[in-house]
Residue, then its C-alpha position, 0 to 999 in steps of 0.5 A: x655567191x661567187x664561191x657557189x658559182x665557182x663550185x658549180x662550174x668545177x662540178x660541171x667541168x668534171x661531169x663533162x670530162x668524165x662523160x667525154x672519157x666514157x664516150x671515148x671508151x665506147x668507141x675506141x678500137x683499143x680494147x686491150x686497155x679496157x680490160x679492167x674498166x668496170x667489169x661488173x654488171x648484173x644481167x637482169x631486167x632494169x639493171x644499171x650497166x653504164x660504161x661497163x666493159x664485157x667484150x666477147x661475153x656470152x649473154x645468149x637469151x639474157x633478159x635485160x629489158x628496161x636496162x640502162x647501158x649507155x657507153x657499154x662495151x659488148x663487142x663480139x658478144x653473143x646476144x642471140x635471143x636476148x631481150x634488151x627491149x625498152x633499154x637505154x643503149x646510147x653510145x654503146x658498142x656492139x661491134x661484131x656482136x651476134x644479135x640474131x633474134x634479139x628483142x630491141x623493141x623500143x630501145x634507145x640506141x642513139x649513136x650506137x656502134x653496130x658495125x658488122x653485127x649480126x641482127x638477122x631476124x631481130x625485133x627492132x620495132x620502134x627502136x631509135x637508131x639516130x646516128x647509129x653505125x650499122x655499116x656491114x651489119x646483117x639486118x636480113x629479116x629484121x623488123x624495123x617497123x616504126x624505127x627511127x633511122x635518121x643519119x644511121x649509116x648502112x654502108x655495105x649492110x645486108x638489108x632486111x630483104x637481103x640486098x647489100x646497101x650502097x656505101x653511101x647509104x645514110x638514113x636508108x638502104x640505097 
């Protein structure tokens, strides 16, 4: 019994450490050190791309609906007109990405980095943006109907109606 308990504790510790490093990779600004980290990923519906790094990738118009892409790096990627509806994108990084006209309807985007992303005219209906960072993002014309915005940071973001959100905007545009 003690042997089984020890093995369970060790396995849980390894899982915790590996998920911690995935989280760190998702948010670090040191993208040079990530060049060789999981670069394979099929760009198709219902794909599994957890922890993949595809910085600056041109994915305009791609259909990856229903995909799992937690802790994925898509900084500066071109995702214009892409379909990521109903995808799981927790803790992923889209910093500076072009997401104009993207379909994110029903996507789970808890703790996602969308700093300075272009989300102009994006379909973000029923998207979960709990604790997401949208500081400096362009949301002009985006559809946020039914979106969960709890603790989402909107400082200096361009809101759906074109006004610039106050630096202290959290959960809503002030």
